[in-house]
C-alpha positions as CSV (number, residue, x, y, z in Angstrom):
1,M,119.9,101.6,39.3
2,T,121.2,98.4,40.8
3,A,118.8,96.2,42.8
4,C,120.0,94.8,46.1
5,A,119.4,91.1,46.3
6,A,118.8,89.4,49.5
7,P,121.3,86.8,50.4
8,P,120.0,83.2,50.0
9,A,118.3,81.9,53.0
10,T,120.1,79.2,54.8
11,P,118.2,76.5,56.7
12,G,118.3,76.7,60.5
13,P,119.8,73.9,62.6
14,T,117.8,70.6,62.8
15,T,116.2,70.1,66.3
16,T,115.1,66.6,67.4
17,V,112.3,66.5,70.0
18,T,111.3,63.5,72.0
19,A,107.7,63.4,72.8
20,T,106.6,62.1,76.1
21,P,104.3,59.1,75.7
22,P,100.8,59.8,77.0
23,P,99.9,58.4,80.3
24,S,98.8,54.9,80.2
25,V,95.0,54.3,80.1
26,V,93.4,52.8,83.2
27,V,91.0,50.2,82.3
28,F,88.3,50.0,85.0
29,N,87.6,46.4,86.2
30,P,85.0,46.2,89.1
31,Q,86.7,42.8,90.3
32,T,90.2,44.4,90.9
33,S,89.2,48.2,91.4
34,G,89.9,47.9,95.2
35,K,93.3,46.5,94.8
36,D,94.2,49.0,92.0
37,L,92.9,52.0,94.3
38,A,95.0,50.7,97.2
39,E,98.2,50.4,95.2
40,R,97.6,53.9,93.9
41,I,96.9,55.3,97.5
42,K,100.1,53.6,98.9
43,A,102.3,54.7,96.0
44,R,101.2,58.4,96.5
45,A,100.9,58.4,100.4
46,K,103.2,61.2,101.7
47,P,102.7,61.4,105.4
48,K,103.3,65.1,106.8
49,D,105.4,63.8,109.7
50,P,108.6,61.7,109.0
51,G,107.8,59.3,111.8
52,I,104.5,58.1,110.1
53,T,104.6,54.8,108.1
54,I,101.7,53.6,106.0
55,S,101.4,49.9,105.1
56,G,98.8,47.4,104.4
57,V,96.6,49.5,102.3
58,E,93.2,47.8,101.1
59,C,90.1,49.1,99.5
60,K,86.8,47.3,98.7
61,N,86.0,46.7,95.0
62,F,83.5,49.2,93.7
63,R,81.4,49.4,90.6
64,D,82.2,52.8,89.1
65,I,84.5,55.7,89.5
66,K,82.1,58.5,88.7
67,V,82.2,61.8,90.5
68,N,80.8,61.6,94.1
69,T,80.9,57.8,94.3
70,H,83.0,56.3,97.1
71,T,84.5,53.2,98.5
72,D,85.9,52.1,101.9
73,C,89.6,51.7,102.5
74,Q,91.7,50.7,105.5
75,M,95.4,51.0,106.0
76,V,97.9,50.4,108.8
77,V,99.3,53.6,110.1
78,N,102.3,53.1,112.4
79,G,101.1,49.6,113.1
80,V,97.3,50.7,113.9
81,K,94.6,49.6,111.3
82,R,92.5,52.9,110.4
83,G,89.5,53.3,108.3
84,Y,89.1,55.8,105.4
85,R,86.6,56.6,102.7
86,A,87.8,57.3,99.2
87,T,85.4,59.7,97.5
88,F,85.9,60.3,93.7
89,T,86.0,64.2,93.1
90,Q,86.6,66.6,90.2
91,R,86.7,64.2,87.4
92,D,86.6,60.3,87.1
93,G,89.6,58.7,88.7
94,H,90.6,61.5,91.3
95,Y,89.8,60.9,94.8
96,E,89.9,62.4,98.3
97,I,90.6,60.4,101.4
98,K,88.8,61.1,104.6
99,A,89.1,59.3,108.0
100,Q,86.1,57.2,109.2
101,E,85.7,54.7,111.9
102,L,84.8,51.7,109.8
103,T,87.4,48.9,109.3
104,W,87.0,45.2,108.5
């Protein structure tokens, strides 16, 4: 009886995977928190109508970014200053913007 030997295993092709770096850690600083939030809001602002322009975003500085805390913001929408409240929701650092009457 002759035994059948399996052919020697050949190594598969080498694959190189480039890992995406983790997102940068946001260091919370109460003295610059308003400016940082305003920059974030402006960068992510996506008006529903193409004729809307958002500029001059400002937010007051705040002490923490825990869930359900908030801060006041204002922005210029089509040349008119409008007030908004940014409330932090879900988890630290995520926020919801709602219109309000307050501007400074």
